[in-house]
GUBAFI-106740 format. One record per residue: residue number from 1; residue in three letters; chain; x, y, z of N, C-alpha, C in turn. Coordinates in nm, 4 decimals. Atoms other than C-alpha are relative to their C-alpha. Example, Ala and Ser with C-alpha at 12.3 -4.5 7.8 and 13.67 -1.06 7.14 Angstrom:
2
LUMSE fiza semar pagu    neast   nnorth      nup   caeast  canorth     caup    ceast   cnorth      cup
LUMSE    1   ALA    A   0.0890  -0.1190   0.0000   1.2300  -0.4500   0.7800   0.0900   0.1200   0.0000
LUMSE    2   SER    A  -0.0820  -0.1190  -0.0060   1.3670  -0.1060   0.7140  -0.0770   0.1090   0.0730
END
This chain:
219
LUMSE fiza semar pagu    neast   nnorth      nup   caeast  canorth     caup    ceast   cnorth      cup
LUMSE    1   UNK    A   0.1297   0.0456  -0.0499  -0.9208 -15.2592   1.6613   0.0212  -0.0847   0.1247
LUMSE    2   UNK    A  -0.0111   0.0770  -0.1224  -0.9740 -15.4003   2.0068  -0.0430  -0.1432  -0.0241
LUMSE    3   UNK    A   0.0339   0.1408   0.0136  -0.9821 -15.7787   2.0353  -0.1171  -0.0354   0.0884
LUMSE    4   UNK    A   0.1113   0.0435  -0.0836  -1.2522 -15.9832   2.2033   0.0349   0.0066   0.1472
LUMSE    5   UNK    A  -0.0208  -0.0058  -0.1451  -1.2985 -15.9561   2.5775   0.0645  -0.1293   0.0468
LUMSE    6   UNK    A  -0.0672   0.1213  -0.0464  -1.0655 -16.1994   2.7605  -0.0953  -0.1045   0.0545
LUMSE    7   UNK    A   0.0934   0.0964  -0.0560  -1.3628 -16.3579   2.9373  -0.0705  -0.0797  -0.1083
LUMSE    8   UNK    A   0.0694   0.0674   0.1081  -1.5113 -16.4474   2.5981   0.0920  -0.0971  -0.0743
LUMSE    9   UNK    A  -0.0935   0.0831   0.0742  -1.1939 -16.6088   2.4613   0.0440  -0.1217   0.0785
LUMSE   10   UNK    A  -0.0366   0.1162  -0.0780  -1.1152 -16.8411   2.7525  -0.1104  -0.1031  -0.0088
LUMSE   11   UNK    A   0.0976   0.1061   0.0171  -1.2845 -17.1781   2.7238   0.0159  -0.1077   0.1057
LUMSE   12   UNK    A   0.0016   0.1143  -0.0881  -1.3833 -17.4522   2.9611  -0.0084  -0.1265  -0.0837
LUMSE   13   UNK    A   0.0208   0.1268   0.0689  -1.4026 -17.8209   2.8754  -0.1379   0.0008  -0.0651
LUMSE   14   UNK    A   0.1260  -0.0012   0.0724  -1.6701 -17.8654   2.6139  -0.0215   0.1278  -0.0787
LUMSE   15   UNK    A   0.0094  -0.1199   0.0822  -1.6045 -17.5247   2.4562  -0.0871   0.1090   0.0567
LUMSE   16   UNK    A   0.0836  -0.1026  -0.0620  -1.8052 -17.3165   2.7042   0.0868   0.1161   0.0463
LUMSE   17   UNK    A  -0.0767  -0.1162  -0.0413  -1.6770 -16.9611   2.7549  -0.0209   0.0278   0.1476
LUMSE   18   UNK    A   0.0132  -0.0358  -0.1411  -1.6216 -16.8171   3.1020  -0.1310   0.0728   0.0272
LUMSE   19   UNK    A   0.1246  -0.0728  -0.0203  -1.9149 -16.5813   3.0598  -0.1194  -0.0947   0.0003
LUMSE   20   UNK    A   0.1103   0.0957   0.0059  -2.1430 -16.8686   2.9641   0.0030  -0.0935   0.1211
LUMSE   21   UNK    A  -0.0111   0.0839  -0.1201  -2.0089 -17.0849   3.2487  -0.0557   0.0735   0.1212
LUMSE   22   UNK    A   0.0550  -0.0791  -0.1094  -2.0919 -16.8020   3.4883  -0.1508   0.0093  -0.0062
LUMSE   23   UNK    A   0.1461  -0.0074   0.0147  -2.4409 -16.7661   3.3477  -0.0650  -0.1310   0.0428
LUMSE   24   UNK    A   0.0574   0.1302  -0.0321  -2.5052 -17.1385   3.3781   0.0059  -0.0294   0.1498
LUMSE   25   UNK    A  -0.0133   0.0244  -0.1430  -2.3757 -17.1532   3.7359  -0.1115   0.0676   0.0777
LUMSE   26   UNK    A   0.1005  -0.0761  -0.0749  -2.6179 -16.8855   3.8526  -0.1412  -0.0189  -0.0539
LUMSE   27   UNK    A   0.1334   0.0307   0.0517  -2.9058 -17.0056   3.6330  -0.0616  -0.1180   0.0726
LUMSE   28   UNK    A   0.0485   0.1146  -0.0753  -2.9326 -17.3159   3.8496  -0.0617   0.0416   0.1318
LUMSE   29   UNK    A   0.0630  -0.0311  -0.1287  -3.0922 -17.3416   4.1933   0.0945   0.0742   0.0938
LUMSE   30   UNK    A  -0.0734  -0.0760  -0.1012  -2.9756 -17.0874   4.4523  -0.0914   0.0133   0.1216
LUMSE   31   UNK    A   0.0848  -0.0018  -0.1193  -3.1044 -17.1166   4.8069   0.0775   0.0524   0.1205
LUMSE   32   UNK    A  -0.0588  -0.0394  -0.1272  -3.0397 -16.9603   5.1453   0.0155  -0.1257   0.0852
LUMSE   33   UNK    A  -0.0257   0.1188  -0.0795  -2.8759 -17.2278   5.3600  -0.0166   0.0272   0.1490
LUMSE   34   UNK    A   0.0115  -0.0328  -0.1424  -2.8296 -17.0702   5.7027   0.0766   0.1271   0.0314
LUMSE   35   UNK    A  -0.0795  -0.1066  -0.0575  -2.7066 -16.7767   5.9056   0.0740  -0.0544   0.1202
LUMSE   36   UNK    A  -0.0817   0.0502  -0.1105  -2.4264 -16.8443   6.1521   0.0454   0.1172   0.0856
LUMSE   37   UNK    A  -0.0378  -0.1057  -0.0925  -2.3844 -16.6219   6.4560   0.1300  -0.0303   0.0726
LUMSE   38   UNK    A  -0.1297   0.0360  -0.0581  -2.0763 -16.8121   6.5748   0.0578  -0.1165  -0.0796
LUMSE   39   UNK    A  -0.0712   0.0986   0.0798  -1.8203 -17.0603   6.4431  -0.0591  -0.1407   0.0144
LUMSE   40   UNK    A   0.0552   0.1342  -0.0205  -2.0031 -17.3623   6.5865  -0.1198  -0.0273  -0.0911
LUMSE   41   UNK    A   0.1177   0.0178   0.0845  -2.2974 -17.3029   6.3508   0.0316   0.0077  -0.1493
LUMSE   42   UNK    A  -0.0353   0.0010   0.1413  -2.1022 -17.2973   6.0236  -0.0407  -0.1324  -0.0634
LUMSE   43   UNK    A   0.0238   0.1276   0.0687  -2.2077 -17.5556   5.7644   0.1318  -0.0730  -0.0230
LUMSE   44   UNK    A  -0.1200   0.0769   0.0303  -1.9638 -17.8352   5.6841   0.0709   0.0602  -0.1215
LUMSE   45   UNK    A  -0.0793  -0.0542   0.1115  -1.6815 -17.7204   5.4562   0.0138  -0.1072  -0.1075
LUMSE   46   UNK    A   0.0050   0.1124   0.0929  -1.7841 -17.9696   5.1891  -0.0043   0.0411  -0.1463
LUMSE   47   UNK    A  -0.0005  -0.0477   0.1383  -1.7692 -17.7514   4.8767   0.0710   0.1348  -0.0050
LUMSE   48   UNK    A  -0.0699  -0.1292   0.0091  -1.5860 -17.4430   4.7456  -0.0902   0.1151   0.0440
LUMSE   49   UNK    A   0.0731  -0.1186  -0.0444  -1.6852 -17.1072   4.8939   0.0678   0.1259  -0.0516
LUMSE   50   UNK    A  -0.0499  -0.1355   0.0260  -1.6480 -16.7474   4.7836  -0.0761   0.0932   0.0933
LUMSE   51   UNK    A   0.0597  -0.0876  -0.1000  -1.7136 -16.4717   5.0343   0.0000   0.1444  -0.0485
LUMSE   52   UNK    A   0.0117  -0.1418   0.0324  -1.8243 -16.1104   4.9997   0.0154   0.0801   0.1278
LUMSE   53   UNK    A  -0.0283  -0.0848  -0.1151  -1.6802 -15.8594   5.2441  -0.0047   0.1456  -0.0441
LUMSE   54   UNK    A  -0.0001  -0.1413   0.0330  -1.6987 -15.4825   5.2648  -0.0522   0.0839   0.1153
LUMSE   55   UNK    A   0.0477  -0.0910  -0.1014  -1.7814 -15.1775   5.4685  -0.1522  -0.0061   0.0084
LUMSE   56   UNK    A   0.1452  -0.0048  -0.0164  -2.1324 -15.1409   5.6077  -0.0620   0.0881  -0.1075
LUMSE   57   UNK    A   0.0777  -0.0734   0.1002  -2.3808 -15.0288   5.3425   0.0717   0.0133  -0.1343
LUMSE   58   UNK    A  -0.0699  -0.0054   0.1284  -2.1419 -15.0983   5.0520  -0.0807  -0.0681  -0.1104
LUMSE   59   UNK    A   0.0864   0.0620   0.0996  -2.4094 -15.3085   4.8808   0.0212  -0.1484  -0.0187
LUMSE   60   UNK    A  -0.0246   0.1437   0.0142  -2.3190 -15.6714   4.9542  -0.1284  -0.0764  -0.0308
LUMSE   61   UNK    A   0.1242   0.0731   0.0211  -2.6766 -15.7961   4.9788  -0.0581   0.0295  -0.1379
LUMSE   62   UNK    A   0.0495  -0.0354   0.1334  -2.7785 -15.6073   4.6647   0.0795  -0.0712  -0.1085
LUMSE   63   UNK    A  -0.0828   0.0679   0.0990  -2.4857 -15.7614   4.4782  -0.0328  -0.1490  -0.0054
LUMSE   64   UNK    A   0.0390   0.1417  -0.0021  -2.5769 -16.1151   4.5905  -0.1313  -0.0192  -0.0752
LUMSE   65   UNK    A   0.1271   0.0089   0.0704  -2.9303 -16.0536   4.4679   0.0173   0.0170  -0.1508
LUMSE   66   UNK    A  -0.0227  -0.0226   0.1427  -2.8041 -15.9212   4.1331   0.0694  -0.1199  -0.0643
LUMSE   67   UNK    A  -0.0709   0.1161   0.0535  -2.5662 -16.2146   4.0838  -0.0952  -0.1169  -0.0223
LUMSE   68   UNK    A   0.0884   0.1157   0.0053  -2.8374 -16.4698   4.1512  -0.1288   0.0264  -0.0770
LUMSE   69   UNK    A   0.1242  -0.0336   0.0680  -3.1175 -16.2824   3.9765  -0.1225  -0.0216   0.0850
LUMSE   70   UNK    A   0.1109   0.0247  -0.0932  -3.3322 -16.3234   4.2874  -0.0049   0.1161   0.0992
LUMSE   71   UNK    A  -0.0004  -0.1261  -0.0733  -3.4296 -15.9899   4.4394  -0.0136  -0.0155   0.1507
LUMSE   72   UNK    A   0.0228   0.0126  -0.1428  -3.5346 -16.1208   4.7791   0.0899  -0.0995   0.0697
LUMSE   73   UNK    A  -0.0821   0.1055  -0.0593  -3.2595 -16.3763   4.8391   0.0766   0.0511   0.1215
LUMSE   74   UNK    A  -0.0728  -0.0621  -0.1105  -3.0343 -16.1550   5.0533  -0.0734   0.1272   0.0395
LUMSE   75   UNK    A   0.0737  -0.1165  -0.0483  -3.1903 -15.8861   5.2685   0.0857   0.1246  -0.0115
LUMSE   76   UNK    A  -0.0696  -0.1278   0.0154  -3.0777 -15.5426   5.1555  -0.0663   0.1035   0.0901
LUMSE   77   UNK    A   0.0539  -0.1009  -0.0904  -3.1175 -15.2502   5.3936   0.0801   0.1284  -0.0133
LUMSE   78   UNK    A  -0.0694  -0.1287  -0.0013  -3.0354 -14.8801   5.3997   0.0635   0.0272   0.1356
LUMSE   79   UNK    A  -0.0577  -0.0172  -0.1337  -2.9431 -14.9221   5.7667   0.1352  -0.0697   0.0073
LUMSE   80   UNK    A  -0.1313   0.0628  -0.0070  -2.5660 -14.9805   5.7993   0.0074  -0.1019   0.1129
LUMSE   81   UNK    A  -0.0212   0.1003  -0.1033  -2.4699 -15.2930   5.9875  -0.1165  -0.0952   0.0199
LUMSE   82   UNK    A   0.1175   0.0856  -0.0153  -2.7946 -15.4824   5.9257   0.0398  -0.1482   0.0034
LUMSE   83   UNK    A  -0.0438   0.1392   0.0033  -2.6159 -15.8097   5.8401   0.0949  -0.0254   0.1164
LUMSE   84   UNK    A  -0.0799   0.0240  -0.1201  -2.4812 -15.9465   6.1701   0.0359  -0.1470   0.0167
LUMSE   85   UNK    A  -0.0381   0.1394   0.0010  -2.4300 -16.3116   6.0823   0.0773  -0.0285  -0.1286
LUMSE   86   UNK    A  -0.0513   0.0513   0.1259  -2.2383 -16.5078   5.8234  -0.1163  -0.0685  -0.0701
LUMSE   87   UNK    A   0.1133   0.0572   0.0718  -2.5090 -16.5828   5.5675   0.0498  -0.0843  -0.1162
LUMSE   88   UNK    A  -0.0469   0.0965   0.0990  -2.4537 -16.8903   5.3500  -0.1107  -0.0295  -0.1011
LUMSE   89   UNK    A   0.0922   0.0282   0.1097  -2.6189 -16.9458   5.0109   0.0587  -0.1118  -0.0858
LUMSE   90   UNK    A  -0.0443   0.1135   0.0804  -2.5979 -17.2679   4.8092  -0.0247   0.0259  -0.1479
LUMSE   91   UNK    A   0.0147   0.0004   0.1457  -2.5331 -17.2642   4.4345  -0.0162  -0.1458  -0.0418
LUMSE   92   UNK    A   0.0231   0.1413   0.0255  -2.6933 -17.6019   4.3743   0.0858  -0.0839   0.0921
LUMSE   93   UNK    A  -0.0916   0.0815  -0.0785  -2.4468 -17.8660   4.4868   0.1453   0.0308  -0.0329
LUMSE   94   UNK    A  -0.1336  -0.0309   0.0501  -2.1447 -17.6879   4.3396   0.0809   0.0916   0.0897
LUMSE   95   UNK    A  -0.0766  -0.1013  -0.0730  -2.0503 -17.4007   4.5699  -0.0906   0.0732   0.0981
LUMSE   96   UNK    A   0.0728  -0.0892  -0.0909  -2.1489 -17.1540   4.8414   0.0444   0.1438  -0.0238
LUMSE   97   UNK    A  -0.0289  -0.1415  -0.0160  -2.1697 -16.7777   4.8498  -0.0159   0.0339   0.1473
LUMSE   98   UNK    A   0.0059  -0.0378  -0.1405  -2.1032 -16.6220   5.1889  -0.0048   0.1520   0.0096
LUMSE   99   UNK    A   0.0181  -0.1442  -0.0214  -2.2328 -16.2750   5.2778   0.0482   0.0308   0.1414
LUMSE  100   UNK    A  -0.0599  -0.0300  -0.1298  -2.0118 -16.1440   5.5594  -0.0573   0.1294   0.0575
LUMSE  101   UNK    A   0.0447  -0.1259  -0.0609  -2.1213 -15.8772   5.8102   0.0904   0.1156  -0.0407
LUMSE  102   UNK    A  -0.0786  -0.1166   0.0372  -2.0121 -15.5291   5.7109   0.0838   0.0515   0.1150
LUMSE  103   UNK    A  -0.0842  -0.0612  -0.1019  -1.7335 -15.3545   5.8941  -0.0094   0.1516  -0.0112
LUMSE  104   UNK    A   0.0140  -0.1449  -0.0030  -1.7091 -14.9895   5.9879  -0.1224   0.0401   0.0802
LUMSE  105   UNK    A   0.1137  -0.0547  -0.0748  -2.0084 -14.7876   6.1024  -0.1159  -0.0989   0.0077
LUMSE  106   UNK    A   0.1223   0.0785  -0.0148  -2.3086 -14.9763   6.2390  -0.0751   0.0496   0.1228
LUMSE  107   UNK    A   0.0834  -0.0418  -0.1126  -2.5998 -14.8818   6.4656  -0.0243  -0.1198   0.0910
LUMSE  108   UNK    A   0.0082   0.1136  -0.0925  -2.5334 -15.1460   6.7283   0.0950   0.0265   0.1155
LUMSE  109   UNK    A  -0.0928  -0.0163  -0.1125  -2.3689 -15.1675   7.0711   0.1413  -0.0445  -0.0389
LUMSE  110   UNK    A  -0.1387   0.0328   0.0330  -1.9895 -15.1817   7.0601   0.0315  -0.1464   0.0266
LUMSE  111   UNK    A  -0.0251   0.1417  -0.0291  -1.9945 -15.5269   7.2181  -0.0509  -0.0893  -0.1130
LUMSE  112   UNK    A   0.0548   0.0773   0.1110  -2.2137 -15.6556   6.9352   0.0872   0.0141  -0.1246
LUMSE  113   UNK    A  -0.0901  -0.0217   0.1138  -1.9897 -15.4967   6.6711   0.1269  -0.0824   0.0158
LUMSE  114   UNK    A  -0.1217   0.0774  -0.0264  -1.6858 -15.6572   6.8342  -0.0240  -0.1490  -0.0199
LUMSE  115   UNK    A   0.0309   0.1423   0.0126  -1.8594 -15.9964   6.8398  -0.0009  -0.0430  -0.1451
LUMSE  116   UNK    A   0.0080   0.0477   0.1373  -1.9397 -16.0117   6.4706   0.1276   0.0316  -0.0785
LUMSE  117   UNK    A  -0.1308  -0.0234   0.0621  -1.6050 -15.8549   6.3723   0.0939  -0.1157   0.0293
LUMSE  118   UNK    A  -0.0823   0.1152  -0.0361  -1.4306 -16.1351   6.5616  -0.0423  -0.1243  -0.0768
LUMSE  119   UNK    A   0.0507   0.1138   0.0756  -1.6550 -16.3900   6.3887   0.0540   0.0011  -0.1429
LUMSE  120   UNK    A  -0.0504  -0.0112   0.1370  -1.5521 -16.2625   6.0449   0.1489  -0.0333  -0.0050
LUMSE  121   UNK    A  -0.1438   0.0275  -0.0028  -1.1828 -16.2710   6.1366   0.0268  -0.1493   0.0162
LUMSE  122   UNK    A  -0.0198   0.1437  -0.0212  -1.2102 -16.6293   6.2634  -0.0341  -0.0787  -0.1264
LUMSE  123   UNK    A   0.0392   0.0678   0.1237  -1.3912 -16.7355   5.9456   0.1092   0.0150  -0.1067
LUMSE  124   UNK    A  -0.0988  -0.0244   0.1038  -1.1329 -16.5743   5.7169   0.1317  -0.0724   0.0285
LUMSE  125   UNK    A  -0.1281   0.0623  -0.0359  -0.8374 -16.7201   5.9058   0.0006  -0.1510  -0.0217
LUMSE  126   UNK    A  -0.0084   0.1445  -0.0072  -0.9426 -17.0808   5.9112  -0.1052  -0.0785  -0.0750
LUMSE  127   UNK    A   0.1064   0.0710   0.0691  -1.2159 -17.1750   5.6647   0.0548  -0.0841  -0.1146
LUMSE  128   UNK    A  -0.0420   0.0838   0.1133  -1.1236 -17.4760   5.4461  -0.0937   0.0217  -0.1191
LUMSE  129   UNK    A   0.0822  -0.0125   0.1194  -1.2444 -17.4426   5.0898  -0.0315   0.1420  -0.0407
LUMSE  130   UNK    A   0.0230  -0.1397   0.0381  -1.2523 -17.0603   5.0875   0.0922   0.0342  -0.1165
LUMSE  131   UNK    A  -0.0782  -0.0210   0.1213  -1.1391 -16.9848   4.7327   0.0420   0.1453  -0.0195
LUMSE  132   UNK    A  -0.0326  -0.1421   0.0196  -1.1518 -16.6061   4.7287  -0.0970   0.0850   0.0796
LUMSE  133   UNK    A   0.0849  -0.1027  -0.0600  -1.2840 -16.3054   4.9145  -0.0149   0.1132  -0.1007
LUMSE  134   UNK    A   0.0266  -0.1170   0.0837  -1.4469 -16.0429   4.6975  -0.0253   0.1173   0.0940
LUMSE  135   UNK    A   0.0046  -0.1136  -0.0911  -1.3837 -15.7185   4.8826  -0.0682   0.1167  -0.0711
LUMSE  136   UNK    A   0.0797  -0.1029   0.0652  -1.6514 -15.4661   4.7922   0.0385   0.1381   0.0516
LUMSE  137   UNK    A  -0.0382  -0.1379  -0.0303  -1.5576 -15.0983   4.7800  -0.0930   0.0928  -0.0771
LUMSE  138   UNK    A   0.0878  -0.0980   0.0649  -1.7966 -14.8113   4.7064   0.0835   0.0831  -0.0973
LUMSE  139   UNK    A  -0.0777  -0.0690   0.1036  -1.6693 -14.6659   4.3774   0.0014   0.1511   0.0202
LUMSE  140   UNK    A   0.0061  -0.1451  -0.0205  -1.7728 -14.3158   4.4865   0.1034   0.0472   0.1008
LUMSE  141   UNK    A  -0.0890  -0.0394  -0.1088  -1.5345 -14.3185   4.7835   0.1383  -0.0639  -0.0069
LUMSE  142   UNK    A  -0.1296   0.0667   0.0099  -1.2530 -14.5610   4.6939   0.0383  -0.0691   0.1300
LUMSE  143   UNK    A  -0.0495   0.0726  -0.1169  -1.0408 -14.7484   4.9458   0.0086   0.0917   0.1217
LUMSE  144   UNK    A  -0.0046  -0.0734  -0.1254  -1.0742 -14.6343   5.3073   0.0922  -0.0720   0.0983
LUMSE  145   UNK    A  -0.0920   0.0560  -0.0980  -0.8643 -14.6972   5.6171  -0.0442  -0.1374   0.0492
LUMSE  146   UNK    A   0.0424   0.1311  -0.0501  -1.0820 -14.9817   5.7418   0.0042  -0.1069  -0.1082
LUMSE  147   UNK    A  -0.0266   0.0960   0.1068  -1.0563 -15.1471   5.3987   0.1445  -0.0487   0.0082
LUMSE  148   UNK    A  -0.1413   0.0357  -0.0104  -0.6796 -15.1398   5.4445   0.0249  -0.0964   0.1156
LUMSE  149   UNK    A  -0.0144   0.0907  -0.1146  -0.7132 -15.3091   5.7847  -0.0395  -0.1419  -0.0398
LUMSE  150   UNK    A   0.0447   0.1318   0.0455  -0.9070 -15.5964   5.6269   0.0989  -0.0585  -0.1004
LUMSE  151   UNK    A  -0.0986   0.0487   0.0969  -0.6585 -15.6213   5.3394   0.1276  -0.0446   0.0694
LUMSE  152   UNK    A  -0.1164   0.0431  -0.0787  -0.3750 -15.6402   5.5947  -0.0225  -0.1411   0.0544
LUMSE  153   UNK    A   0.0324   0.1315  -0.0545  -0.5499 -15.9370   5.7577   0.0051  -0.1062  -0.1091
LUMSE  154   UNK    A   0.0025   0.0963   0.1095  -0.6039 -16.1099   5.4235   0.1407  -0.0258  -0.0536
LUMSE  155   UNK    A  -0.1395   0.0184   0.0418  -0.2418 -16.0498   5.3217   0.0752  -0.0894   0.0981
LUMSE  156   UNK    A  -0.0710   0.0759  -0.1026  -0.1168 -16.1908   5.6513  -0.0390  -0.1477  -0.0010
LUMSE  157   UNK    A   0.0478   0.1379  -0.0022  -0.3308 -16.5033   5.6237   0.0015  -0.0651  -0.1378
LUMSE  158   UNK    A  -0.0144   0.0522   0.1370  -0.2644 -16.5479   5.2493  -0.1340  -0.0435  -0.0599
LUMSE  159   UNK    A   0.1301   0.0233   0.0616  -0.6346 -16.5410   5.1605  -0.0112   0.0926  -0.1208
LUMSE  160   UNK    A   0.0070  -0.0815   0.1217  -0.6670 -16.4258   4.7991  -0.1285   0.0822   0.0006
LUMSE  161   UNK    A   0.1176  -0.0863   0.0054  -0.9005 -16.1293   4.7606   0.0041   0.0841  -0.1259
LUMSE  162   UNK    A   0.0147  -0.0782   0.1223  -1.0292 -15.9290   4.4675  -0.0942   0.1159   0.0279
LUMSE  163   UNK    A   0.0811  -0.1193  -0.0230  -1.1645 -15.5746   4.4764  -0.1128   0.0079  -0.1025
LUMSE  164   UNK    A   0.1160  -0.0238   0.0843  -1.5144 -15.5198   4.3395  -0.0507   0.1400   0.0324
LUMSE  165   UNK    A   0.0479  -0.1366  -0.0189  -1.6108 -15.1553   4.2933  -0.1497   0.0039  -0.0244
LUMSE  166   UNK    A   0.1455  -0.0006   0.0103  -1.9836 -15.1184   4.3620  -0.0538   0.1394  -0.0303
LUMSE  167   UNK    A   0.0758  -0.1250   0.0217  -2.2399 -14.8511   4.2728   0.0637   0.0866  -0.1080
LUMSE  168   UNK    A  -0.0628  -0.0766   0.1076  -2.0580 -14.7523   3.9531  -0.1022   0.0766  -0.0839
LUMSE  169   UNK    A   0.1026  -0.0757   0.0712  -2.3905 -14.6334   3.8116  -0.0088   0.1435   0.0504
LUMSE  170   UNK    A   0.0002  -0.1353  -0.0554  -2.3392 -14.3272   4.0332   0.1111   0.0873  -0.0593
LUMSE  171   UNK    A  -0.1140  -0.0718   0.0542  -2.0250 -14.2291   3.8377  -0.0076   0.0059  -0.1524
LUMSE  172   UNK    A  -0.0163  -0.0081   0.1449  -1.9514 -14.1139   3.4834   0.1107  -0.0964  -0.0436
LUMSE  173   UNK    A  -0.0960   0.0965   0.0516  -1.7418 -14.3373   3.2585   0.1440   0.0332   0.0325
LUMSE  174   UNK    A  -0.1378  -0.0394  -0.0293  -1.4210 -14.1387   3.3024   0.0347  -0.0142   0.1466
LUMSE  175   UNK    A  -0.0233   0.0140  -0.1442  -1.4588 -14.1391   3.6800   0.0203  -0.1463   0.0378
LUMSE  176   UNK    A  -0.0160   0.1433  -0.0273  -1.4967 -14.5179   3.6811   0.1401  -0.0454  -0.0368
LUMSE  177   UNK    A  -0.1338   0.0401   0.0449  -1.1764 -14.5636   3.4824   0.1074   0.0512   0.0946
LUMSE  178   UNK    A  -0.0992  -0.0562  -0.0918  -0.9834 -14.3331   3.7158  -0.0014  -0.0734   0.1338
LUMSE  179   UNK    A   0.0103   0.0717  -0.1273  -1.1149 -14.5135   4.0237   0.0594  -0.1394  -0.0115
LUMSE  180   UNK    A  -0.0591   0.1319   0.0235  -1.0216 -14.8521   3.8775   0.1521   0.0095  -0.0017
LUMSE  181   UNK    A  -0.1452  -0.0163   0.0095  -0.6705 -14.7274   3.7959   0.0621   0.0299   0.1358
LUMSE  182   UNK    A  -0.0521  -0.0347  -0.1322  -0.6201 -14.5743   4.1412  -0.0041  -0.1198   0.0939
LUMSE  183   UNK    A   0.0125   0.1183  -0.0860  -0.7414 -14.8921   4.3109   0.1050  -0.1034  -0.0366
LUMSE  184   UNK    A  -0.1021   0.0950   0.0439  -0.5145 -15.1130   4.1019   0.1388   0.0432   0.0458
LUMSE  185   UNK    A  -0.1300  -0.0510  -0.0447  -0.2189 -14.8915   4.1873   0.0200  -0.0252   0.1493
LUMSE  186   UNK    A  -0.0098   0.0201  -0.1449  -0.2952 -14.9227   4.5595   0.0237  -0.1461   0.0356
LUMSE  187   UNK    A  -0.0145   0.1429  -0.0258  -0.2897 -15.3028   4.5293   0.1371  -0.0541  -0.0393
LUMSE  188   UNK    A  -0.1244   0.0464   0.0592   0.0536 -15.3194   4.3692   0.0925  -0.0768   0.0926
LUMSE  189   UNK    A  -0.0934   0.0639  -0.0932   0.2459 -15.4219   4.6815  -0.0700  -0.0929   0.0994
LUMSE  190   UNK    A   0.0737   0.0881  -0.0903  -0.0205 -15.6391   4.8421   0.0051  -0.1429  -0.0527
LUMSE  191   UNK    A  -0.0288   0.1334   0.0539   0.0759 -16.0066   4.8099  -0.1213  -0.0863  -0.0279
LUMSE  192   UNK    A   0.1155   0.0880   0.0187  -0.2708 -16.1628   4.8365  -0.1063   0.0605  -0.0910
LUMSE  193   UNK    A   0.1004  -0.0684   0.0808  -0.4543 -15.9128   4.6145   0.0020  -0.0500  -0.1442
LUMSE  194   UNK    A   0.0134   0.0323   0.1421  -0.5828 -16.0251   4.2747   0.0165   0.1304  -0.0787
LUMSE  195   UNK    A  -0.0289  -0.1263   0.0692  -0.4646 -15.7714   4.0159  -0.1176   0.0613  -0.0750
LUMSE  196   UNK    A   0.1119  -0.0514   0.0788  -0.7968 -15.7394   3.8313  -0.1061   0.0602   0.0914
LUMSE  197   UNK    A   0.1057  -0.0695  -0.0730  -1.0391 -15.4818   3.9757  -0.1268  -0.0021  -0.0857
LUMSE  198   UNK    A   0.1255   0.0148   0.0737  -1.4020 -15.5389   3.8770  -0.0986   0.1110   0.0364
LUMSE  199   UNK    A   0.1046  -0.0994  -0.0257  -1.6386 -15.2384   3.8459  -0.1368  -0.0591  -0.0311
LUMSE  200   UNK    A   0.1326   0.0580   0.0193  -2.0042 -15.3405   3.8872  -0.1081   0.0981   0.0434
LUMSE  201   UNK    A   0.1191  -0.0702  -0.0483  -2.3519 -15.1999   3.9330  -0.1099  -0.1030   0.0189
LUMSE  202   UNK    A   0.1106   0.0919  -0.0265  -2.6117 -15.4165   4.1026  -0.1302   0.0546  -0.0573
LUMSE  203   UNK    A   0.1219  -0.0624   0.0502  -2.8759 -15.1672   3.9885  -0.0133  -0.0147  -0.1511
LUMSE  204   UNK    A   0.0032   0.0019   0.1456  -2.7850 -15.1564   3.6185   0.0419  -0.1339  -0.0595
LUMSE  205   UNK    A  -0.0464   0.1286   0.0509  -2.6278 -15.5017   3.5878   0.1375   0.0042  -0.0639
LUMSE  206   UNK    A  -0.1324  -0.0109   0.0603  -2.2960 -15.3688   3.4604   0.1022  -0.0811   0.0795
LUMSE  207   UNK    A  -0.1050   0.0773  -0.0644  -2.0076 -15.6066   3.5368  -0.0472  -0.1284   0.0661
LUMSE  208   UNK    A   0.0514   0.1204  -0.0662  -2.2347 -15.8785   3.6767   0.0404  -0.1270  -0.0765
LUMSE  209   UNK    A  -0.0445   0.1210   0.0710  -2.1610 -16.1320   3.3959   0.1477  -0.0308   0.0225
LUMSE  210   UNK    A  -0.1429   0.0215  -0.0211  -1.7864 -16.0807   3.4449   0.0281  -0.0534   0.1401
LUMSE  211   UNK    A  -0.0182   0.0500  -0.1362  -1.8130 -16.1344   3.8214  -0.0493  -0.1439   0.0107
LUMSE  212   UNK    A   0.0460   0.1394   0.0034  -2.0188 -16.4495   3.7650   0.1063  -0.0898  -0.0621
LUMSE  213   UNK    A  -0.1032   0.0800   0.0678  -1.7456 -16.5705   3.5292   0.1197  -0.0251   0.0913
LUMSE  214   UNK    A  -0.1105   0.0174  -0.0949  -1.4765 -16.5117   3.7928  -0.0338  -0.1085   0.1023
LUMSE  215   UNK    A   0.0431   0.0976  -0.1003  -1.6759 -16.7156   4.0450  -0.0055  -0.1399  -0.0618
LUMSE  216   UNK    A   0.0088   0.1305   0.0652  -1.7443 -16.9965   3.7973   0.1379  -0.0598  -0.0238
LUMSE  217   UNK    A  -0.1359   0.0500   0.0228  -1.3736 -17.0224   3.7176   0.0623  -0.0541   0.1291
LUMSE  218   UNK    A  -0.0545   0.0443  -0.1285  -1.3010 -17.0715   4.0899  -0.0614  -0.1321   0.0445
LUMSE  219   UNK    A   0.0710   0.1170  -0.0543  -1.5578 -17.3463   4.1531  -0.0161  -0.1112  -0.1031
END
């Protein structure tokens, strides 16, 4: 017989499980703080931050909305490249979520794409208090070349990152397991990669409690 889920057996001070700690963290106030188009407009690095990165149209905004239970908090769009700033969200007074501009295809001038790509690189290289980057990958397509470029940067700068497979509601159960296994295998020799791959669905809610628990454990 399978034992209890690891997230349910770990306990915080006071006997609260990781899953419950994650629920409580996101049950509190969550507000949009600001969008930053350049490094001079970043908020003070006065609390822990977790960032969400991924290819354009991978579902970052939808995932932020699902995590927080607030459908209109982050603007989701079917147009790739819609997010062109670093968007900061406050989890009460405990932490920040950061929605990074997508990389890859975007309907924007090349100069604009280069500008916000440089902004993301500068943020990842030198942001105090950045605890982890959650790198979102569309479960239907798996890791792509531009994902590898970002992982190279994170490995070089020793920023810990964890793969989150999005849109798993589009796949059958066996396909999800195979994609998780293939992704974990690809991470084997990457020094900054977290070994646990998280499959989620912002639409169905699958994996959202586990991702909340990961974030709560960091902050």
